[in-house]
Each structure stands twice: as structure tokens, then as C-alpha cells.
VOGU-3710 file (C-alpha; in Angstrom, 3 decimals, decimal comma):
1> mkrlvfwvfa> 50,643/-31,375/89,462  52,700/-31,029/86,051  50,645/-33,912/84,426  47,377/-32,833/85,519  48,393/-29,456/83,883  49,345/-31,409/80,631  46,462/-32,739/79,967  43,959/-29,550/80,648  46,492/-27,758/78,426  46,230/-31,108/75,654
11> sfllfslgft> 42,564/-30,905/75,966  41,745/-27,630/75,297  43,806/-27,156/72,256  42,144/-30,441/70,555  38,675/-28,831/71,661  40,327/-25,611/69,760  41,286/-27,409/66,633  38,053/-29,290/66,006  35,234/-26,941/66,645  36,908/-23,369/65,771
21> kpafaaastm> 36,393/-21,957/61,909  39,041/-20,400/60,086  39,454/-16,720/59,260  38,263/-17,409/55,418  36,005/-20,031/53,905  37,739/-21,286/50,380  37,808/-18,402/47,893  36,603/-17,655/44,547  36,739/-15,225/42,113  33,628/-12,863/40,580
31> ytwtpsnlyk> 33,975/-9,846/38,745  32,508/-6,215/39,616  29,419/-5,790/36,959  28,695/-1,977/37,588  30,824/0,125/39,951  30,808/-1,108/43,258  31,275/0,668/46,812  33,485/-1,643/49,346  31,656/-1,002/53,003  33,729/-1,368/55,703
41> tatgtaysaq> 31,152/-3,795/57,019  28,521/-6,172/55,874  25,692/-3,951/56,930  27,002/-0,089/57,238  26,845/2,480/54,840  30,631/3,300/55,271  32,713/2,683/52,301  36,714/2,784/52,004  36,632/2,735/48,144  34,653/2,785/44,702
51> insgtavtvy> 35,492/-0,268/42,608  35,209/-0,151/38,936  33,152/-2,089/36,636  34,764/-5,164/35,568  37,020/-5,566/37,890  38,184/-9,057/39,329  37,948/-9,715/43,467  38,149/-12,910/45,650  34,831/-13,668/47,533  35,345/-15,221/50,983
61> sksgsrykvs> 31,488/-15,603/52,304  28,433/-14,208/51,894  26,178/-12,143/54,407  23,165/-10,882/53,837  22,657/-8,638/50,482  26,831/-8,675/50,532  30,007/-10,546/50,145  32,748/-10,232/51,430  35,758/-9,886/49,429  39,314/-8,253/49,144
71> tggktgyiqa> 40,867/-6,912/45,576  43,597/-4,304/45,166  45,132/-5,582/48,909  41,627/-3,928/50,244  39,352/-5,905/52,381  35,861/-5,025/52,381  31,688/-6,127/51,962  30,314/-5,650/48,048  26,611/-5,944/47,297  25,841/-9,218/45,888
81> ynltgkltkk> 23,645/-7,831/42,857  26,785/-6,300/42,070  28,560/-9,099/41,574  28,749/-12,383/38,858  30,708/-15,253/38,081  30,980/-14,757/34,524  31,325/-11,182/32,917  31,381/-10,702/28,778  32,490/-7,504/27,420  30,197/-6,072/24,229
91> pvylssnlyt> 29,728/-3,582/21,579  26,381/-2,592/20,768  26,067/-2,507/16,879  22,187/-0,609/16,936  21,461/2,000/18,529  19,008/0,514/21,644  16,480/0,869/24,304  17,665/0,282/28,065  14,815/-1,685/29,256  13,926/-2,131/33,108
101> tsshtkytnv> 12,989/-5,673/32,599  13,635/-8,454/30,317  9,985/-8,506/29,787  11,217/-5,235/27,468  7,581/-3,288/27,835  9,660/0,195/29,698  12,982/1,254/29,149  14,808/3,830/30,815  17,727/5,190/28,800  18,541/4,744/24,975
111> vavnktvyvk> 22,547/3,409/24,252  24,110/4,702/21,385  25,588/2,991/18,389  29,514/1,551/19,501  28,779/1,869/23,062  30,198/-1,429/25,005  28,662/-2,807/28,027  29,099/-5,933/30,691  27,040/-8,629/29,896  25,969/-10,581/33,122
121> esangmyhvh> 22,700/-12,618/31,956  20,382/-13,585/29,652  16,661/-14,041/29,373  13,974/-13,902/26,965  16,421/-12,881/23,936  17,819/-10,094/26,120  21,233/-9,050/27,920  21,245/-7,905/31,615  23,723/-5,201/31,226  25,848/-2,366/32,415
131> vigtnqngwi> 26,974/0,054/29,858  30,316/1,461/30,808  31,453/4,333/31,974  27,769/5,269/33,342  25,698/4,475/36,184  23,426/2,833/33,673  22,275/-0,513/33,474  19,052/-2,798/31,893  18,393/-4,917/29,030  19,034/-4,892/25,863
141> yqshfikpst> 18,143/-7,153/22,679  20,442/-10,028/21,890  19,778/-9,046/17,814  21,554/-5,777/18,981  24,970/-7,219/19,465  25,196/-9,114/16,235  28,148/-7,358/13,825  25,729/-5,800/11,151  26,566/-6,509/7,129  26,047/-4,090/4,119
151> kytwtpsrly> 22,694/-4,520/2,163  21,527/-2,308/-0,647  17,840/-1,646/-0,985  16,755/-2,838/-4,328  13,745/-1,278/-4,484  12,437/1,969/-2,792  11,563/0,455/0,839  9,869/1,695/3,651  11,410/1,459/7,144  8,470/0,070/9,117
161> tsatgtsykk> 8,524/0,796/13,102  8,216/-2,979/13,901  9,168/-6,821/12,200  5,565/-7,360/11,592  2,897/-4,149/11,835  1,954/-1,568/8,879  3,411/2,024/10,412  6,627/3,171/8,805  8,734/5,907/9,526  9,597/6,400/5,808
171> tvnsgqsvlt> 10,519/5,283/2,473  14,200/4,252/2,334  15,309/5,232/-1,937  16,399/2,288/-4,149  20,495/1,767/-4,109  20,597/3,000/-0,691  23,493/1,276/1,672  21,329/0,100/5,122  23,358/-2,530/7,728  21,271/-5,035/8,554
181> fnesngryqv> 21,318/-6,688/12,117  19,110/-10,137/11,373  16,108/-11,258/10,369  12,697/-11,916/11,376  8,998/-12,444/10,356  10,644/-12,065/6,718  12,166/-8,682/7,507  15,674/-7,169/8,137  16,453/-4,574/11,655  18,209/-2,361/9,857
191> kagnstgyii> 20,308/0,709/10,446  19,197/3,532/7,369  21,360/6,817/7,935  20,380/7,784/11,363  17,051/5,664/11,319  16,284/2,515/12,298  13,443/0,231/11,382  12,630/-3,035/9,798  12,908/-3,280/5,723  11,380/-6,850/4,081
201> aynltgtltk> 13,830/-8,650/3,196  12,724/-9,037/-0,543  13,659/-5,232/-0,945  17,766/-5,996/0,185  20,269/-7,710/-1,784  23,943/-8,329/-0,662  24,889/-7,022/-4,428  23,314/-4,039/-6,754  24,841/-3,687/-9,850  23,366/-0,525/-12,080
211> ktvyvlsnly> 23,115/-0,969/-15,658  21,575/1,084/-18,753  19,448/-0,690/-21,067  19,540/-0,380/-24,755  17,296/-2,449/-25,998  13,356/-1,140/-25,840  12,755/-4,796/-23,669  9,342/-6,469/-21,715  9,729/-6,150/-18,174  8,377/-10,057/-17,556
221> ttsshtkytn> 7,246/-11,416/-14,329  9,113/-14,078/-14,196  12,878/-15,252/-15,267  10,884/-17,876/-17,577  9,863/-14,855/-20,073  6,189/-16,295/-20,577  4,350/-12,909/-19,047  5,221/-9,430/-18,914  3,348/-6,370/-17,047  5,605/-3,152/-18,566
231> vvavnktvyi> 7,893/-2,100/-21,206  11,752/-0,570/-20,387  12,495/2,573/-22,508  15,740/2,132/-23,834  18,530/4,143/-22,229  16,788/3,306/-18,931  18,868/2,170/-16,039  17,738/-0,211/-13,536  19,297/-1,585/-10,602  20,382/-5,613/-10,696
241> kesangmshv> 19,786/-8,144/-7,580  20,592/-11,058/-9,893  20,202/-13,419/-12,433  18,554/-16,362/-13,655  17,999/-17,971/-17,723  19,731/-15,710/-19,355  18,059/-12,998/-17,409  18,129/-10,014/-15,064  15,918/-9,518/-11,863  15,461/-5,707/-12,010
251> hvigtnrngw> 14,445/-2,438/-10,324  13,624/0,522/-12,928  14,847/3,263/-11,079  12,874/6,161/-10,860  9,402/4,026/-11,327  7,878/1,158/-8,954  8,216/-1,021/-11,740  10,518/-4,455/-11,319  10,598/-7,693/-13,528  13,041/-9,698/-15,233
261> iynshftkps> 15,256/-8,431/-18,980  17,028/-10,612/-21,232  21,233/-9,904/-20,869  21,016/-9,309/-23,936  19,607/-5,991/-23,604  22,315/-4,505/-21,394  25,212/-4,606/-24,439  26,023/-1,428/-25,458  25,076/-1,242/-29,219  27,521/-0,982/-31,602
271> tksssgttst> 27,824/2,366/-33,815  26,256/2,389/-37,306  24,928/3,506/-40,199  21,763/4,662/-40,880  21,181/1,685/-43,521  24,167/-0,517/-42,616  25,905/-0,263/-46,630  28,783/0,470/-47,144  27,363/3,262/-49,834  27,654/6,508/-47,606
281> tppssgttst> 26,880/9,169/-51,260  23,799/10,215/-52,178  22,714/9,491/-55,073  22,867/12,350/-57,970  19,231/11,277/-59,515  16,483/9,443/-58,509  12,913/9,890/-57,024  13,040/12,296/-53,954  9,649/13,427/-53,588  8,261/14,375/-50,141
291> tppnsgttsd> 4,557/13,142/-50,456  3,410/9,923/-52,006  2,383/10,515/-55,358  -1,184/8,946/-56,293  0,050/6,203/-58,052  1,940/2,683/-56,531  2,052/-0,862/-56,462  0,595/-3,676/-55,425  1,133/-6,486/-52,542  -0,198/-9,142/-51,145
301> ttsssgatsd> -1,509/-8,405/-47,881  -4,375/-10,012/-45,718  -7,700/-8,876/-44,846  -8,764/-8,783/-41,255  -11,148/-12,146/-42,208  -7,382/-13,912/-42,933  -8,445/-13,821/-47,074  -5,152/-12,458/-48,873  -6,249/-9,500/-51,811  -3,861/-7,052/-53,459
311> ttldttesss> -3,827/-3,733/-51,938  -2,592/-0,829/-52,789  1,032/-0,778/-50,659  3,355/2,072/-51,308  2,194/4,921/-53,488  5,626/6,724/-53,925  6,892/3,692/-55,911  5,959/3,755/-59,874  7,165/0,201/-61,546  9,699/1,910/-64,225
321> tssstasdsa> 11,736/-1,438/-63,576  10,536/-4,636/-64,815  13,865/-6,177/-65,487  15,566/-8,450/-63,090  18,776/-5,923/-62,786  19,143/-2,789/-61,248  22,008/-0,077/-60,500  23,892/-1,379/-57,853  23,658/1,294/-54,415  22,718/4,165/-53,454
331> sgtstatlkg> 25,107/6,436/-54,983  24,842/4,419/-58,708  28,170/3,098/-58,702  28,898/-0,420/-59,517  29,118/-2,461/-56,475  29,485/-6,351/-55,469  25,916/-7,073/-55,546  23,104/-10,503/-54,544  19,970/-11,164/-56,173  16,897/-12,070/-54,926
341> ldvshyqslt> 13,318/-11,984/-54,926  10,290/-12,261/-52,314  6,942/-14,495/-52,646  4,283/-15,631/-51,137  1,053/-17,799/-51,736  0,406/-15,669/-54,608  3,250/-17,335/-56,723  2,683/-20,552/-58,019  5,956/-22,299/-57,416  7,653/-25,945/-57,948
351> qtnfnnlkse> 10,835/-27,144/-56,709  12,405/-26,771/-59,930  11,768/-23,068/-59,958  13,788/-22,745/-56,872  16,136/-24,896/-58,326  16,132/-22,835/-61,545  16,462/-19,666/-59,478  19,855/-21,341/-58,018  21,407/-22,171/-61,509  20,137/-18,602/-62,452
361> gysfviikas> 22,661/-16,700/-60,099  19,871/-15,971/-57,180  21,223/-15,916/-54,031  18,935/-15,518/-51,438  14,416/-15,337/-51,153  12,184/-13,888/-48,560  9,212/-16,239/-48,020  5,956/-14,253/-46,411  5,031/-16,086/-43,514  2,652/-14,325/-41,527
371> egttyidpqf> 0,226/-11,363/-40,591  -1,556/-10,052/-37,606  -1,979/-12,555/-35,116  -3,721/-15,718/-36,150  -2,707/-16,038/-40,116  -0,340/-18,147/-41,485  0,331/-17,935/-45,092  -0,440/-21,204/-46,545  2,688/-21,445/-48,771  5,077/-20,784/-46,127
381> ytyykyarna> 6,141/-23,711/-45,169  6,146/-25,754/-48,518  8,328/-22,856/-50,354  10,790/-22,743/-47,435  11,692/-26,429/-48,053  11,889/-26,167/-51,886  13,992/-23,000/-51,274  16,163/-24,806/-48,584  16,550/-27,775/-50,879  17,559/-25,678/-53,329
391> glsvhayhmi> 20,850/-23,945/-51,687  19,409/-20,646/-51,147  19,671/-18,245/-48,623  16,064/-18,379/-47,166  14,489/-15,606/-44,760  10,707/-14,703/-43,534  8,480/-11,180/-43,553  5,733/-10,501/-41,362  2,953/-8,200/-42,362  1,728/-5,582/-39,645
401> gnstttaaqh> -2,025/-6,327/-39,076  -2,516/-3,433/-36,811  -1,744/0,023/-36,201  -2,606/0,535/-32,411  -0,030/2,797/-30,177  0,676/0,359/-27,426  3,260/-2,447/-27,047  0,965/-5,327/-26,239  -0,464/-5,790/-29,710  2,822/-5,888/-31,676
411> maeaehfydv> 4,548/-7,835/-28,964  1,455/-10,344/-29,227  2,479/-10,247/-33,710  6,114/-10,782/-32,752  5,473/-13,840/-30,917  3,071/-14,952/-33,388  5,427/-14,520/-36,372  8,253/-16,011/-33,746  5,881/-18,792/-33,144  5,677/-20,026/-36,814
421> lsqtkektgy> 9,220/-19,596/-37,461  10,196/-22,435/-34,492  7,822/-24,277/-36,474  10,346/-24,710/-39,562  12,399/-27,386/-38,398  9,107/-30,165/-37,375  7,209/-28,729/-40,751  10,478/-28,577/-43,292  13,050/-30,986/-41,970  15,271/-27,405/-41,629
431> tftgyafedv> 15,457/-25,241/-38,588  15,003/-21,509/-39,192  18,370/-19,394/-39,924  17,825/-16,537/-41,589  16,439/-13,119/-40,952  12,826/-12,160/-39,587  11,250/-8,894/-41,317  8,536/-7,020/-40,127  6,626/-5,582/-43,406  5,641/-2,112/-42,433
441> entssngmtt> 2,630/-0,669/-44,760  -0,341/0,861/-45,194  -3,408/-2,034/-46,133  -6,923/-1,967/-46,597  -6,952/-3,545/-42,572  -4,406/-2,729/-40,579  -5,818/0,704/-40,297  -2,675/2,822/-40,353  -2,852/6,860/-40,496  -0,959/9,663/-41,307
451> twwenyapsc> -0,650/10,444/-37,396  0,457/6,850/-36,341  3,073/7,366/-39,139  3,933/10,724/-38,073  3,624/9,679/-34,264  3,878/6,195/-32,977  5,492/4,532/-36,019  9,421/3,894/-35,020  8,520/3,060/-31,354  5,916/0,148/-32,526
461> vgyflnemlg> 8,303/-1,235/-34,389  10,534/-1,220/-31,606  8,228/-3,049/-29,753  7,863/-5,988/-31,981  11,704/-5,825/-33,066  12,408/-6,619/-29,198  10,027/-9,067/-28,995  11,478/-10,824/-31,533  14,814/-10,343/-30,507  13,904/-11,142/-26,439
471> lgqtkvgiya> 12,154/-14,148/-27,760  15,423/-15,742/-29,628  15,248/-14,809/-32,818  18,624/-12,241/-33,424  18,237/-11,506/-37,025  15,662/-9,075/-37,243  14,886/-5,828/-39,679  12,240/-3,891/-41,355  10,701/-3,650/-44,761  9,059/-0,355/-45,636
481> sywywttyld> 8,352/1,863/-48,332  11,416/4,533/-49,391  9,012/7,693/-49,003  7,773/5,961/-45,486  11,350/5,370/-44,296  12,789/8,641/-45,406  9,664/10,959/-44,182  9,137/8,598/-40,948  11,700/5,929/-39,583  15,143/7,169/-41,056
491> nntgtwpsnt> 16,969/8,741/-37,550  14,288/7,469/-35,565  15,565/3,950/-34,796  17,013/4,789/-31,389  14,925/1,790/-29,708  16,032/-0,849/-31,997  17,754/-3,570/-32,336  21,411/-2,320/-32,747  21,634/-4,642/-35,787  18,593/-4,385/-37,627
501> kiwlahyntt> 18,626/-5,328/-41,456  16,772/-2,440/-43,560  14,915/-3,888/-46,717  13,377/-0,979/-48,538  10,616/-0,916/-51,799  11,832/1,780/-54,307  11,173/1,368/-58,056  13,136/3,947/-59,651  16,207/3,988/-61,502  18,247/3,934/-57,832
511> lgtnaniwqy> 17,877/3,483/-54,567  18,153/6,944/-53,429  19,421/6,056/-49,236  21,229/3,350/-47,906  19,752/0,416/-47,469  20,545/-3,300/-46,793  18,084/-4,753/-49,292  16,521/-2,950/-51,989  13,026/-4,126/-53,442  13,601/-2,674/-57,190
521> tstgtidgis> 10,843/-3,292/-59,025  7,060/-5,228/-58,392  6,785/-6,592/-62,043  9,676/-8,271/-62,209  9,735/-11,229/-64,713  11,898/-15,020/-64,673  11,404/-17,879/-66,575  9,154/-20,636/-65,639  6,962/-18,538/-63,102  3,992/-17,121/-64,557
531> gyvdldisyd> 2,926/-13,734/-63,563  4,807/-10,569/-61,943  7,430/-11,093/-58,994  9,103/-8,832/-56,427  13,212/-8,774/-57,330  15,261/-7,605/-54,647  19,338/-7,028/-54,581  21,164/-7,271/-51,486  24,264/-5,129/-50,662  24,877/-7,611/-47,700
541> sdf> 26,809/-10,574/-47,320  24,347/-12,045/-44,904  21,695/-12,326/-47,975
//
């Protein structure tokens, strides 16, 4: 009997071990994505506690739509929708719509900047999130979780409502800092002040510098400086975006203009006197007439056809000085000076003539090179070579051929002059190393009027000189008569390059003002040269 009882008990035990499940299956860890009720049963509504979002729970089994879990010593059931096997905590860097689905067609709330969320899953470039500390769930663009970088508006920029559309909320001023998040279709998603939107990437830059333009400047379309669209006035401020080829890419503040300006135009000029000479005392005598007298001198000019003719130049001067010497400074005191002359094709000169000039103590010569936009003096290259062969300091001048008031024509003349000078190496074997002067005076073909002189002369000279500087001719100057200089140009040179040399014609016993070079006669004579020549003296060792 005992043996029978034992076998019955043993058979029951084996049956139980083989077919009865344990109380719990193998456990795993999940996380509450949202605040979750810990229900008492798998189907009922009664719950024993509310578990905070982001809490780790041990999961044992699933029953219907709920998982059986334990957490904090409590056991119960949590909705499967509220649990996730992987949970990431992220800050939102951009004010974000909270969409109901990943198709982002409808949203229920807006999530503020710097709110933190739990991310459950991703789809269609969006994250499924719960906003911590709220009861809000939904979908947010993944790009809104990228930490923004600061950029600056280089130009006034439209704040578009989308990455591709044309509608915009407002215009953001140049020089404003914005937070940028991601780039799409050539636009950055940004936060500008309290507004969000999209700005064209071209209008934004990571670094921005504000500078002052100290020289009247062409605004070139590219850094290759071959074509310009506008001229930037002196003392204008610009924002610089980038640099290349010795130029800066700028936006002119307060305008809609962008372009390239030479870097050298941002160098603040040193203070100089109106003349650049060492003499500061005004003369006690000399011609100081405020209106041009009726008699004058003659100089070579080019007619509209390109032929040269003698034309009355400067009605202020009388050719009372015909010798090759003159008083040496504006004050009439004795100072160290250099002897020179200026010539054109009107003089018939040979290599011997230039050699004799050097042996007779002449230091420099200024040769006519060009006029207008097409004319080239036929003797320029020949005389340039002769003068360099003789060891003289050689410079050139260009006769102004127009009296327009806009920049383009004056710049075109400068480009022609520069082109002529740039060919001296090819034509003569010598690179041009001297000063390039603009001869500003009335001729029979350039149409200058009193109105032009009174209102436009200083700025037009600035257009020419600054274009020369921009092209690479750093040594520049201006030639004018004493009367026109003192009446219209002196003290109006603010738009000119800071190192502009002044060459004045005044046929008098003293110069009467400060200048670097004084042309003191047009009726000078030199042995071996037939006819009259213009004679000059310089107070400047550069000549």
C-alpha cells in the first residue's frame, strides 16, 4: 500500500513540473515614455499609482493592450503605448509645432524653445516626443533638435515662411545675429529675435566685419575686378563677408548694394597738408587774382578727332618767366629743389637731347601719354625709353577728355591711361615706375564749364584717381592751374587717394601756394631743343 501511494505522488509531481508555467516569464526593462497609470488588472480602470515619464520598469508579460510590470516595489499593468524599449532625452532648440502624425499636416500645440522632451521613435524626418512636465505628445521635426550656430545677416534679408516659397514675414536688417539650425534648398532655418523662418544662405555669414571706406571705390561684380556697377563714396561703412584676390566682398550699409572693393581702400589715410610740401608760409607777393585774366598760355591738347592742336589752357598765368630757374618755394625762400620739364609730341627730341638734360642737372621729365579714352601720344613710348636710358626720373600725364558728371566716363579714361602705361615694358623694355598725373584743364574738346568746375570737378577727379589706384597704379597725381586749383579744388580733395601729388602751373615769380611740383613757365628754352618748353621744379624727393 505504501508503495502505491508513493508512485501516485511521484507521478503527480512529474506532471506538475512538466506542464505548469512559473509565476513570471523572463523579465526585460522598458521605460515610461509618458506619465502612466499603474493599473491593478490587465483590463480594469482602477489603478494604484501614477508612474512619471522616463521611469525604468521591469516588464514580465503582455496581456491585451497592457504590459504587466513592476517598479518601485509595486506590481501592476501599464498601457503598451506608454512604454518604449529605448528612450532619449533631448532639448528643443527651435519653437516647434507639435504635429499629431509624422505626416506633419496638423498640429495641436507649440513647444517652446529649450523645452526638453523624451523621444520614442522617428519617421519621415520627425521625432515622436513627449514634452516633459506636460501631458503633450506628438511629432517634431528632427532638425529642431540640432544645436544652432550663430550667423549674421550680411545684407538685408527676407525671413521666408518656408524653405522654398516666396512669402515672407519681414525683412531682417544687415548685421543682425540669427540662430541657424539647418540648411535646405539654399536657405537656413533661423531664429531672428522672436521670429522664426528661413533666410537665403548667400545672405548669411559666420563672421562679419564692419569697416569704413576711405577712398572713393568702384564696386566690382567679382573679385577679378573687371566690371563694376556702382561707386562707393568716401567714409561709407560696409559689412565685409569674405576676401579674395586682395579684395573684400562687401555690403554697403543702408543700401541694397553688394560687390567687391580693394582691401587697400580700407586703410585710413595719414594726415597731410593740402599740398604735401614742406613750405607752409604764404607768399608776400605773387598773383592771387580770384578770376581768370584774359591772357594765358598754350599747351598741347587733343581735339575730338584725336588730332593735336594748341589750345588756350590756363587763363590765370602770364608767361613772365622764361628762364630755366625760378623762386624755389611758396614762401619765396631758398629750398632744395629738383629741375624738370614736361614734354609731348610737340617737341622734337632725340636720345642726345635727354642725355644732355641729365648732364645739365635736370632730374625728371613728365611725358604726355594719353587723352580721353582712345588717344595715345605718338611719341610717348619713344621719349619714355630715351629718358630712362638717360637716367632721368620719368613720369606721365593724361589729358582729361570729358566733362561728364558721372563716374563711368572718368573711370574709362583712367583705364585707358593705365593700359597705355602697362605697355611700357613691352614697348620700351622699361616697366613704368613713375607717377601718373591727370591733367585737369579746359580744352576745345572737353566742354568744361564753370558749373562743372564749381560742382563736379573734385568728385570727377576722384573717380579718375581712385580708378587708377584700384587698377594698381599707386603713384598718382593731378595737374591744374593755380587759379583753378585754389578756386575749386584745394580743400576739396577728401575723395582722392591720400598720397595724391599736386602739380600746379603758375607763371609768376613765386608759386603762391603749396604743391609738389611747380610748372613756372611755358616759354622755357634749353640748348639743343628748338622752340619753347614747359619747365618745372619739384620740392619733392620722389621726383
